[in-house]
N, C-alpha and C positions, 0 to 999 in steps of 0.2 A: 533451441528457440530462435523465432525470427520476428520480426516486425510484423504485427496485424496476426499472431497466432492466438490460440484459446486464452492464454495466460495473459496476453495484452494486445486485445482487440483492436485499438487504435495505435499502438505502437508508441504509447507515451512513455513507458518505463525504458523501451528500447532507446527513444530519441533523447530521454534524459541523460543517459550514459553517454551520450554524444557530444552534449554541449560543454562546451569548454569553461571552467570558471563557474559552474553552475552552483548557488548556494542551498543550505539546508531548506530554508525558508520556500524557495521555487520548487525544491523537490517535495515539500510537503503539498504545496499547492497541485504541483502534478500528481502525485499519489492520490489526493481526494477525488481529482477528475477521473483518474483511472478506476479507482474503486466504485466510483458511482455508474462506471459506463460495464461492468460487469453484468451478466445476467443475475438476477436474482437466487436461480437454483445451484449457481456455483459457488463452491466452498470457497471464500476467501482466504482463510488461513492456509490452505493445502495450496493455493495458486500463489500466494506470497512466499511459501516455502520452495516451490518450483522456480520462482523468479530468482531468490536469494541464491539456489544451486546453480543456476545459470550464471549470475554475473559477480556473487562475491567472490569466488576464487581469484578472478582477475582483477578487481577493483574492491577490495576491502576496504577502503579508506574513503571512497566515493559517498558523498552525502546522500545520494538515494541508497545507497546499501545499509546506512545509518536508518533512513526514514522506514525503508522496507523492515528492517529487524524490529523498531519500534512498533511499526503497525501489527507484525506477526505477534508480538508480546501483549498488545492491547486486544487484538482481536481474539487471542486466546483466553483472555479474561475479562469479558465485558462486565461492566457493573452498570446498576441502575443509578440515575441520579435525582430520582424523585418523581414527580408527576400528581396525579390526582390521589394516588393510595398514601404519599408521603405527607399530604396536607391535613392538619387536624379538622376533625370535624364537629360540629354541635350537636 
């Protein structure tokens, strides 16, 4: 994979791995921007898996690797937090 490919259209993940001293909160912000930039029809979990296959072997301790792993597990098990169905009705 390279900067600007289908898995990372804006090159955000690519660039995050190049930033010296990047923190986990900064990686989370970048991850959110990345996720929002994906086309709706693209499977996010599959895409995260491809990114991890690319970056994790060489940089297993990088904060973005940790954020991608968290994102993969969160995307795999979405849960509803409430909404109108959760509220009591009269």
